[in-house]
C-alpha positions as a Markdown table, in Angstrom:
| # | Residue | x | y | z |
|---|---|---|---|---|
| 1 | Unk | 57.9 | -69.5 | 25.9 |
| 2 | Unk | 55.6 | -67.3 | 23.8 |
| 3 | Unk | 56.5 | -63.6 | 23.6 |
| 4 | Unk | 53.7 | -61.2 | 24.6 |
| 5 | Unk | 53.5 | -58.2 | 22.3 |
| 6 | Unk | 54.2 | -54.9 | 24.1 |
| 7 | Unk | 51.4 | -53.1 | 22.2 |
| 8 | Unk | 48.3 | -53.9 | 20.3 |
| 9 | Unk | 48.6 | -53.9 | 16.5 |
| 10 | Unk | 47.1 | -50.9 | 14.7 |
| 11 | Unk | 43.7 | -51.4 | 13.2 |
| 12 | Unk | 43.8 | -52.9 | 9.8 |
| 13 | Unk | 43.8 | -50.5 | 6.9 |
| 14 | Unk | 40.7 | -52.2 | 5.6 |
| 15 | Unk | 38.7 | -51.4 | 8.8 |
| 16 | Unk | 39.9 | -47.8 | 8.7 |
| 17 | Unk | 39.0 | -47.4 | 5.1 |
| 18 | Unk | 35.6 | -48.8 | 5.8 |
| 19 | Unk | 35.1 | -46.3 | 8.7 |
| 20 | Unk | 36.3 | -43.5 | 6.5 |
| 21 | Unk | 34.1 | -44.7 | 3.7 |
| 22 | Unk | 31.0 | -44.6 | 5.9 |
| 23 | Unk | 31.7 | -41.0 | 6.9 |
| 24 | Unk | 32.3 | -39.9 | 3.4 |
| 25 | Unk | 29.2 | -41.8 | 2.3 |
| 26 | Unk | 27.1 | -40.0 | 4.9 |
| 27 | Unk | 28.4 | -36.6 | 3.9 |
| 28 | Unk | 27.7 | -37.5 | 0.2 |
| 29 | Unk | 24.2 | -38.7 | 1.2 |
| 30 | Unk | 23.4 | -35.4 | 3.0 |
| 31 | Unk | 24.7 | -33.4 | 0.0 |
| 32 | Unk | 22.6 | -35.5 | -2.4 |
| 33 | Unk | 19.5 | -35.0 | -0.2 |
| 34 | Unk | 19.9 | -31.3 | -0.2 |
| 35 | Unk | 20.4 | -31.2 | -3.9 |
| 36 | Unk | 17.3 | -33.4 | -4.4 |
| 37 | Unk | 15.1 | -31.0 | -2.3 |
| 38 | Unk | 16.3 | -28.0 | -4.3 |
| 39 | Unk | 15.9 | -29.9 | -7.6 |
| 40 | Unk | 12.4 | -30.9 | -6.6 |
| 41 | Unk | 11.4 | -27.3 | -5.8 |
| 42 | Unk | 12.8 | -26.1 | -9.1 |
| 43 | Unk | 11.0 | -28.9 | -10.9 |
| 44 | Unk | 7.7 | -28.0 | -9.3 |
| 45 | Unk | 8.2 | -24.3 | -10.2 |
| 46 | Unk | 9.1 | -25.2 | -13.7 |
| 47 | Unk | 6.2 | -27.5 | -14.1 |
| 48 | Unk | 3.8 | -24.8 | -12.9 |
| 49 | Unk | 5.2 | -22.4 | -15.4 |
| 50 | Unk | 5.2 | -25.0 | -18.2 |
| 51 | Unk | 1.6 | -26.0 | -17.4 |
| 52 | Unk | 0.4 | -22.4 | -17.4 |
| 53 | Unk | 2.3 | -21.7 | -20.6 |
| 54 | Unk | 0.9 | -24.8 | -22.3 |
| 55 | Unk | -2.7 | -23.9 | -21.4 |
| 56 | Unk | -2.2 | -20.3 | -22.6 |
| 57 | Unk | -0.8 | -21.5 | -25.9 |
| 58 | Unk | -3.7 | -23.8 | -26.5 |
| 59 | Unk | -6.3 | -21.0 | -26.6 |
| 60 | Unk | -4.6 | -17.7 | -25.8 |
| 61 | Unk | -7.7 | -15.6 | -25.7 |
| 62 | Unk | -9.5 | -17.6 | -23.1 |
| 63 | Unk | -6.6 | -19.1 | -21.2 |
| 64 | Unk | -4.9 | -15.8 | -20.5 |
| 65 | Unk | -7.9 | -15.0 | -18.3 |
| 66 | Unk | -7.8 | -18.5 | -16.8 |
| 67 | Unk | -4.2 | -18.0 | -16.0 |
| 68 | Unk | -4.8 | -14.7 | -14.3 |
| 69 | Unk | -7.7 | -16.3 | -12.3 |
| 70 | Unk | -5.5 | -19.2 | -11.0 |
| 71 | Unk | -2.6 | -17.0 | -10.2 |
| 72 | Unk | -4.8 | -14.5 | -8.3 |
| 73 | Unk | -6.5 | -17.2 | -6.3 |
| 74 | Unk | -3.1 | -18.7 | -5.3 |
| 75 | Unk | -1.6 | -15.5 | -4.2 |
| 76 | Unk | -4.7 | -14.4 | -2.3 |
| 77 | Unk | -4.6 | -17.7 | -0.5 |
| 78 | Unk | -0.9 | -17.1 | 0.4 |
| 79 | Unk | -1.7 | -13.6 | 1.8 |
| 80 | Unk | -4.5 | -14.9 | 4.0 |
| 81 | Unk | -2.7 | -18.1 | 5.0 |
| 82 | Unk | -5.6 | -20.3 | 3.5 |
| 83 | Unk | -5.8 | -23.1 | 1.0 |
| 84 | Unk | -9.2 | -22.5 | -0.4 |
| 85 | Unk | -9.8 | -24.0 | -3.9 |
| 86 | Unk | -13.0 | -22.7 | -5.6 |
| 87 | Unk | -14.9 | -25.0 | -7.9 |
| 88 | Unk | -14.4 | -22.6 | -10.7 |
| 89 | Unk | -10.7 | -23.1 | -10.5 |
| 90 | Unk | -11.1 | -26.7 | -11.7 |
| 91 | Unk | -12.9 | -25.7 | -14.9 |
| 92 | Unk | -11.2 | -22.3 | -15.5 |
| 93 | Unk | -10.3 | -23.0 | -19.1 |
| 94 | Unk | -13.8 | -24.2 | -20.1 |
| 95 | Unk | -16.0 | -21.4 | -18.7 |
| 96 | Unk | -16.8 | -17.8 | -19.5 |
| 97 | Unk | -13.4 | -16.2 | -19.4 |
| 98 | Unk | -14.4 | -12.7 | -20.3 |
| 99 | Unk | -12.8 | -9.9 | -18.2 |
| 100 | Unk | -16.1 | -9.3 | -16.5 |
| 101 | Unk | -16.7 | -12.9 | -15.6 |
| 102 | Unk | -13.1 | -13.4 | -14.5 |
| 103 | Unk | -13.3 | -10.3 | -12.3 |
| 104 | Unk | -16.5 | -11.5 | -10.8 |
| 105 | Unk | -15.1 | -14.9 | -9.9 |
| 106 | Unk | -12.0 | -13.3 | -8.3 |
| 107 | Unk | -14.0 | -10.9 | -6.3 |
| 108 | Unk | -16.5 | -13.5 | -5.2 |
| 109 | Unk | -13.7 | -15.8 | -4.0 |
| 110 | Unk | -11.7 | -13.0 | -2.2 |
| 111 | Unk | -14.6 | -11.3 | -0.5 |
| 112 | Unk | -16.1 | -14.6 | 0.5 |
| 113 | Unk | -13.1 | -15.1 | 2.8 |
| 114 | Unk | -14.0 | -12.0 | 4.9 |
| 115 | Unk | -16.3 | -13.9 | 7.3 |
| 116 | Unk | -13.5 | -16.4 | 8.1 |
| 117 | Unk | -11.0 | -13.6 | 8.5 |
| 118 | Unk | -13.3 | -11.8 | 10.9 |
| 119 | Unk | -13.7 | -14.8 | 13.2 |
| 120 | Unk | -9.9 | -14.8 | 13.5 |
| 121 | Unk | -9.9 | -11.3 | 14.9 |
| 122 | Unk | -12.7 | -11.1 | 17.4 |
| 123 | Unk | -13.4 | -7.7 | 18.9 |
| 124 | Unk | -11.6 | -5.8 | 16.2 |
| 125 | Unk | -13.0 | -2.5 | 15.0 |
| 126 | Unk | -15.1 | -3.3 | 11.9 |
| 127 | Unk | -13.7 | -0.4 | 9.8 |
| 128 | Unk | -10.1 | -1.4 | 10.6 |
| 129 | Unk | -10.8 | -5.0 | 10.1 |
| 130 | Unk | -12.3 | -4.4 | 6.7 |
| 131 | Unk | -9.4 | -2.1 | 5.6 |
| 132 | Unk | -6.8 | -4.6 | 6.7 |
| 133 | Unk | -8.6 | -7.5 | 4.9 |
| 134 | Unk | -9.0 | -5.5 | 1.6 |
| 135 | Unk | -5.4 | -4.5 | 1.8 |
| 136 | Unk | -4.3 | -8.2 | 2.1 |
| 137 | Unk | -6.5 | -9.5 | -0.8 |
| 138 | Unk | -5.7 | -6.5 | -2.9 |
| 139 | Unk | -2.0 | -7.2 | -2.4 |
| 140 | Unk | -2.5 | -10.9 | -3.2 |
| 141 | Unk | -4.3 | -10.1 | -6.4 |
| 142 | Unk | -1.6 | -7.6 | -7.4 |
| 143 | Unk | 1.0 | -10.3 | -7.0 |
| 144 | Unk | -1.1 | -12.8 | -9.0 |
| 145 | Unk | -1.6 | -10.3 | -11.7 |
| 146 | Unk | 2.1 | -9.5 | -12.0 |
| 147 | Unk | 2.9 | -13.2 | -12.2 |
| 148 | Unk | 0.4 | -13.8 | -14.9 |
| 149 | Unk | 1.6 | -10.8 | -16.9 |
| 150 | Unk | 5.2 | -12.0 | -16.6 |
| 151 | Unk | 4.2 | -15.4 | -18.0 |
| 152 | Unk | 2.2 | -13.8 | -20.9 |
| 153 | Unk | 5.1 | -11.5 | -21.7 |
| 154 | Unk | 7.5 | -14.5 | -21.7 |
| 155 | Unk | 5.2 | -16.1 | -24.3 |
| 156 | Unk | 5.2 | -12.9 | -26.2 |
| 157 | Unk | 1.4 | -12.7 | -26.3 |
| 158 | Unk | 0.8 | -9.8 | -23.9 |
| 159 | Unk | -0.3 | -7.4 | -26.5 |
| 160 | Unk | -3.4 | -6.3 | -28.4 |
| 161 | Unk | -6.7 | -7.8 | -27.2 |
| 162 | Unk | -5.0 | -10.0 | -24.6 |
| 163 | Unk | -3.3 | -7.1 | -22.9 |
| 164 | Unk | -6.5 | -5.0 | -23.0 |
| 165 | Unk | -8.5 | -7.9 | -21.6 |
| 166 | Unk | -6.1 | -8.5 | -18.7 |
| 167 | Unk | -6.0 | -4.8 | -17.9 |
| 168 | Unk | -9.8 | -4.6 | -17.9 |
| 169 | Unk | -10.0 | -7.5 | -15.5 |
| 170 | Unk | -7.4 | -5.7 | -13.3 |
| 171 | Unk | -9.4 | -2.5 | -13.2 |
| 172 | Unk | -12.7 | -4.3 | -12.5 |
| 173 | Unk | -11.2 | -6.2 | -9.6 |
| 174 | Unk | -9.6 | -3.2 | -8.1 |
| 175 | Unk | -12.9 | -1.2 | -8.3 |
| 176 | Unk | -14.7 | -4.2 | -6.8 |
| 177 | Unk | -12.4 | -4.2 | -3.8 |
| 178 | Unk | -13.1 | -0.4 | -3.4 |
| 179 | Unk | -16.8 | -1.0 | -3.5 |
| 180 | Unk | -16.6 | -3.9 | -1.1 |
| 181 | Unk | -14.6 | -1.8 | 1.4 |
| 182 | Unk | -17.2 | 1.0 | 1.0 |
| 183 | Unk | -20.0 | -1.4 | 1.7 |
| 184 | Unk | -18.4 | -2.6 | 4.9 |
| 185 | Unk | -17.4 | 0.8 | 6.2 |
| 186 | Unk | -20.2 | 3.0 | 4.8 |
| 187 | Unk | -17.5 | 5.3 | 3.3 |
| 188 | Unk | -19.6 | 5.8 | 0.1 |
| 189 | Unk | -22.3 | 7.6 | 2.2 |
| 190 | Unk | -19.7 | 9.6 | 4.0 |
| 191 | Unk | -18.1 | 10.7 | 0.8 |
| 192 | Unk | -21.4 | 11.8 | -0.6 |
| 193 | Unk | -22.1 | 14.2 | 2.2 |
| 194 | Unk | -19.5 | 16.9 | 1.3 |
| 195 | Unk | -20.8 | 16.8 | -2.3 |
| 196 | Unk | -24.3 | 17.4 | -1.1 |
| 197 | Unk | -23.2 | 20.3 | 1.1 |
| 198 | Unk | -21.3 | 21.8 | -1.7 |
| 199 | Unk | -24.4 | 21.6 | -4.0 |
| 200 | Unk | -26.5 | 23.2 | -1.3 |
| 201 | Unk | -24.0 | 26.0 | -0.8 |
| 202 | Unk | -23.9 | 26.7 | -4.5 |
| 203 | Unk | -27.7 | 26.9 | -4.6 |
| 204 | Unk | -27.7 | 29.3 | -1.6 |
| 205 | Unk | -25.1 | 31.4 | -3.3 |
| 206 | Unk | -27.1 | 31.5 | -6.5 |
| 207 | Unk | -30.2 | 32.5 | -4.6 |
| 208 | Unk | -28.4 | 35.3 | -2.8 |
| 209 | Unk | -27.0 | 36.6 | -6.0 |
| 210 | Unk | -30.4 | 36.7 | -7.6 |
| 211 | Unk | -31.9 | 38.6 | -4.7 |
| 212 | Unk | -29.1 | 41.1 | -4.8 |
| 213 | Unk | -29.8 | 41.8 | -8.5 |
| 214 | Unk | -33.5 | 42.4 | -7.7 |
């Protein structure tokens, strides 16, 4: 008569190893996936820096302004949550890259987004809306400017005419933002009123002094 075993035999070591292997493999797979995402992000960032560096090194005088333009557009987009790509961005290295022309393109792009920004805030006070918008695009431009300067300094070319040109573009853009805000709020007219009153007071005072002498 056959003997019935009192208990089932333990699973084979081969099956257990396979099960354990699958668990370890899954863990390794997750780790590899995490590393691949991080590596891809780093690679993209490095590629952007290398591309900008290469373009700057080809023709430093022009490409330093092209670099500032691209960096400013990207950061302004980030601040406003948009993804606008102006046509000028595609040919930035082959166009007029003087400080004046670069500043005009940055201002044209940034201020051109105000209409879209306004539609996202219906009923908002015009002056407050304008001030908030200009603060956002000004902040985006500042970040783009800082990033471009860091790259140029890393290339050891941020000096002489290049530094002066970049700074001039910065000053023109910041003044342009001030002028744009004034045009929306009428602050330029308000600011002129006290000056006119002061001039009138001075004239009255002068007239009074003259009559006293007589």
